[in-house]
N, C-alpha and C positions, 0 to 999 in steps of 0.2 A: 403499129396503131400505139398512139401515146393516151393515157388517161391523165387528165389534169381535174383537181378540184379547183374550181373557179370561184371568185368573191366579187360582187358588185359593190359600188360605192356606199350602198346602204347596208352592207353587213351581211347580205344572204349569200349562203355557199350552194354551189350546185356543181354537178360532175359533167364533163363532157369528154369525147373522144376526138383525136386528131390525127391524121395520116403521117403527121410529123411535126417536130417543133416549129419548123418555117410554116407550117399549115395553120398553127395556132397563130403565130406572129401575123401572116397575112389576113387571117380574119378578124385579129384584134384591130388592126390598122385600118381595115376597110370598114368597121364598126359593125360587122356582121354577128357579133356576139351580144345576146342581150339576156338579161337575168329573167329567168322564166315567172319569178314571183313578182317582181315589180317594173320589168320592162327596162331597167337601167342599161344603158350601154357603157357606161363606165366599169371595164371588168378587167381584172387581173388575176394572176396565179395566186391561190392561197398556199400558204405553208404546207406542205405534205410531208408525213413520214415515209421514209423509203420501204418498198416492199421487200421484206427480207425474210426468206423461208427459215421454218422452226429448224433447229439443230436436231438431227437424228440420233438416236439412241443406238450406238452399235452395240452389238452383242459382244460379250467378252470372249477374246480368242481362247480356242481349246489348246489345251497342252498338246505337245507332240504325240504323246501316247494315246491320246483321246482320238487322234485322227485316225489311228489304225484301228482294225476292227477289234472288239473287245472292250472291256470296261476299263476305266482309269483307276490305277491303284491309290491316287491322291485325293479322288471323290469321297467324301464322307457318306 
């Protein structure tokens, strides 16, 4: 499934899901896409920001002595 933000010629934005990019192309060419706000059939893809996951914050690696049982002599 592909999620697109779409825009009609009147400037209204709306979202829709498609099975593939070719599914979107086929529906757009057939005039099956309509703006839910005004009914306009002149629909195109709006500019979208990519979906990027946030960076994870990895824990600081423990020193070799901390990996062993006991306390770290370097920890304050």
